[in-house]
C-alpha positions as CSV (number, residue, x, y, z in Angstrom):
1,M,-31.1,-12.0,25.4
2,G,-30.8,-15.4,23.7
3,R,-27.9,-16.5,21.5
4,T,-27.9,-15.1,18.0
5,E,-27.6,-17.8,15.4
6,S,-25.9,-17.4,12.0
7,S,-28.3,-17.6,9.1
8,P,-27.6,-19.8,6.0
9,R,-27.1,-16.7,4.0
10,A,-24.4,-15.5,6.4
11,G,-22.7,-18.8,6.1
12,A,-22.7,-18.7,2.4
13,A,-21.5,-15.2,2.3
14,S,-18.7,-16.1,4.7
15,G,-17.7,-18.9,2.4
16,A,-17.6,-16.5,-0.5
17,V,-15.2,-14.2,1.5
18,A,-13.0,-17.2,2.3
19,A,-12.9,-18.1,-1.4
20,L,-11.9,-14.5,-2.2
21,A,-9.2,-14.5,0.4
22,I,-7.8,-17.7,-1.1
23,T,-7.9,-16.1,-4.5
24,A,-6.0,-13.1,-3.1
25,V,-3.2,-15.3,-1.7
26,A,-3.0,-17.2,-5.0
27,A,-2.7,-14.0,-7.0
28,A,0.0,-12.7,-4.6
29,L,2.0,-15.9,-5.0
30,A,1.7,-15.7,-8.7
31,A,2.8,-12.1,-8.8
32,S,6.0,-12.7,-6.9
33,A,8.9,-13.0,-9.3
34,G,12.1,-12.6,-7.3
35,C,14.6,-9.8,-7.0
36,G,15.2,-6.7,-9.1
37,R,18.6,-5.4,-10.2
38,G,20.1,-5.4,-6.8
39,P,22.3,-2.7,-5.5
40,E,21.7,-0.3,-8.4
41,D,17.9,-0.4,-7.9
42,A,18.4,-0.1,-4.1
43,R,20.5,3.1,-4.5
44,A,18.0,4.6,-6.9
45,A,15.1,3.8,-4.5
46,R,17.0,5.3,-1.5
47,F,17.6,8.5,-3.5
48,A,13.9,8.7,-4.5
49,A,12.9,8.1,-0.8
50,E,15.3,10.9,0.4
51,R,13.9,13.3,-2.2
52,Y,10.3,12.4,-1.2
53,I,11.1,13.1,2.5
54,D,12.7,16.5,1.5
55,A,9.5,17.4,-0.4
56,L,7.4,16.4,2.6
57,S,9.5,18.5,5.0
58,Q,9.2,21.5,2.7
59,N,5.5,20.9,2.1
60,D,6.3,21.1,-1.6
61,L,3.0,19.9,-3.1
62,A,4.2,20.2,-6.7
63,S,7.2,18.0,-6.1
64,L,5.1,15.5,-4.1
65,R,2.7,15.1,-7.0
66,Q,5.7,14.2,-9.2
67,R,7.2,11.8,-6.7
68,S,4.2,10.0,-5.2
69,T,0.6,8.8,-5.7
70,C,-0.4,8.6,-2.0
71,V,-1.5,11.4,0.3
72,V,0.4,12.1,3.5
73,P,-0.2,15.2,5.7
74,S,3.1,17.1,5.6
75,E,2.5,20.2,7.5
76,A,4.1,18.9,10.7
77,I,7.0,17.0,9.1
78,I,10.3,18.9,9.4
79,G,12.8,16.3,8.3
80,G,13.7,12.6,8.2
81,M,16.2,10.0,7.2
82,V,16.3,6.6,5.5
83,L,17.0,3.8,7.9
84,R,16.9,0.7,5.7
85,V,16.3,-0.2,2.0
86,D,15.1,-3.8,1.4
87,G,16.2,-5.7,-1.7
88,P,14.0,-4.7,-4.7
89,R,11.5,-7.2,-6.0
90,T,9.8,-7.7,-9.4
91,T,6.2,-8.4,-10.4
92,S,4.1,-7.9,-13.5
93,L,1.6,-5.1,-14.2
94,A,-1.1,-7.7,-14.9
95,A,-0.5,-9.4,-11.5
96,L,-0.7,-6.0,-9.8
97,D,-4.0,-5.3,-11.5
98,S,-5.3,-8.8,-10.4
99,L,-4.4,-8.0,-6.8
100,S,-6.2,-4.7,-7.0
101,R,-9.4,-6.3,-8.4
102,T,-9.3,-9.1,-5.8
103,A,-9.0,-6.6,-2.9
104,E,-11.8,-4.5,-4.4
105,A,-14.1,-7.6,-4.7
106,S,-13.3,-8.7,-1.1
107,H,-14.0,-5.2,0.2
108,R,-17.4,-5.1,-1.6
109,T,-18.4,-8.6,-0.4
110,L,-17.6,-7.8,3.2
111,D,-19.5,-4.5,3.0
112,S,-22.6,-6.4,1.9
113,L,-22.6,-8.6,5.0
114,W,-23.6,-6.1,7.6
115,A,-27.2,-7.2,7.7
116,L,-26.3,-10.9,7.7
117,V,-23.7,-11.5,10.4
118,P,-24.5,-12.0,14.1
119,E,-24.0,-8.9,16.3
120,G,-20.9,-10.4,17.9
121,E,-19.1,-10.6,14.6
122,V,-19.7,-7.0,13.5
123,D,-16.4,-5.6,14.9
124,S,-14.4,-8.4,13.2
125,L,-16.3,-7.7,9.9
126,F,-15.5,-4.0,10.2
127,L,-11.8,-4.7,10.7
128,R,-11.6,-7.1,7.7
129,S,-13.5,-4.6,5.6
130,E,-11.1,-1.8,6.5
131,F,-8.1,-4.1,5.8
132,Y,-9.3,-4.8,2.2
133,A,-10.2,-1.2,1.7
134,R,-6.7,-0.1,2.6
135,R,-5.2,-2.9,0.4
136,H,-7.4,-1.8,-2.6
137,L,-6.4,1.8,-2.2
138,L,-2.7,0.8,-2.0
139,Y,-2.9,-1.3,-5.2
140,R,-4.7,1.5,-7.0
141,N,-2.0,3.9,-6.0
142,A,0.6,1.4,-7.2
143,L,-1.1,1.2,-10.6
144,R,-1.2,5.0,-10.9
145,A,2.5,5.0,-9.9
146,V,3.4,2.8,-12.9
147,T,2.0,5.5,-15.2
148,L,3.6,8.3,-13.3
149,S,7.0,6.5,-13.3
150,L,6.8,6.7,-17.2
151,D,5.6,10.3,-17.2
152,G,2.1,9.4,-18.4
153,E,2.9,6.5,-20.7
154,E,0.6,3.4,-20.4
155,P,2.7,0.2,-20.5
156,P,1.4,-3.2,-21.7
157,P,0.0,-5.7,-19.1
158,D,3.1,-8.0,-19.3
159,T,5.4,-5.1,-18.2
160,V,7.7,-6.2,-15.3
161,I,8.0,-3.5,-12.6
162,R,10.3,-3.3,-9.7
163,T,9.1,-2.6,-6.1
164,C,11.0,-1.7,-3.0
165,R,10.3,-1.3,0.7
166,V,12.1,1.5,2.6
167,R,12.0,2.1,6.3
168,V,12.4,5.7,7.3
169,R,12.3,7.9,10.4
170,M,10.4,11.2,10.1
171,R,10.6,14.1,12.5
172,Y,7.4,15.9,13.5
173,Y,7.1,19.3,15.1
174,S,4.1,21.6,15.4
175,S,1.8,23.1,18.0
176,L,-0.3,19.9,17.9
177,V,2.7,17.7,18.4
178,G,3.9,19.3,21.6
179,P,6.8,21.4,22.9
180,K,9.5,19.1,21.4
181,P,9.9,17.3,18.1
182,I,9.0,13.7,17.9
183,D,10.3,10.9,15.6
184,R,8.2,8.3,14.1
185,E,9.1,5.3,11.9
186,H,7.3,4.9,8.6
187,I,7.3,2.3,5.8
188,L,7.6,3.7,2.3
189,R,6.8,1.5,-0.7
190,L,8.1,2.5,-4.1
191,L,8.0,1.1,-7.6
192,A,9.6,1.8,-11.0
193,A,8.5,0.8,-14.5
194,P,11.3,-0.2,-16.9
195,G,13.2,3.0,-17.8
196,G,11.1,5.0,-15.4
197,R,11.5,6.9,-12.1
198,W,11.0,5.4,-8.6
199,I,7.6,6.6,-7.3
200,V,6.3,6.3,-3.7
201,F,2.9,4.7,-3.7
202,S,2.4,3.9,0.0
203,A,3.6,5.7,3.2
204,H,2.3,4.5,6.5
205,L,3.4,4.5,10.1
206,R,5.3,1.3,10.7
207,Q,2.6,-0.3,12.8
208,D,-0.1,0.6,10.2
209,D,1.7,-0.7,7.1
210,P,-0.7,-2.9,5.1
211,R,2.1,-5.3,4.2
212,P,0.9,-5.9,0.6
213,E,2.9,-9.0,-0.3
214,P,4.5,-9.4,-2.7
215,I,5.1,-5.7,-3.3
């Protein structure tokens, strides 16, 4: 077979994706606003992460709904511990909403390119599409966490929220895991609105964490 050439439409679409990626970076930089309230926030985030792990290990769905906006299969989790709590950061609700919209637009644009890109670029396109899909879901969960943090109250767009990254180790044990328990490291991401509770909005294996800077 001969070499597959990119069409002008594919080039234009790729340029649009690049522009969206630049926009996403700019939005992320604009959203970054420094540190939170330091040790006090870190202690509160640690406590919330510990209570979340307890709810997972007990498969307490009611408690999980009050402590998180992400879904994690908990049937095989039998325990865990917090390994590290990073310094809390701050960002605005408006910036978080901008990041969500940008990730959604990037995902939609990439999904529209399947019929345009050369065959050799399909795998790369799929990976980029999945990346933005995960980012969009994470930001949506973060926005929901803001409301849950305030027990249903909708704060104004200029509200400054605190976020925190927590590294944990969880222990798994079930017939599917094997004859012995195994430990796996996860990255939890939590946020809290002013006067609200810390809520887990992202929980991934360490190697699969979407790394949603600046949150």
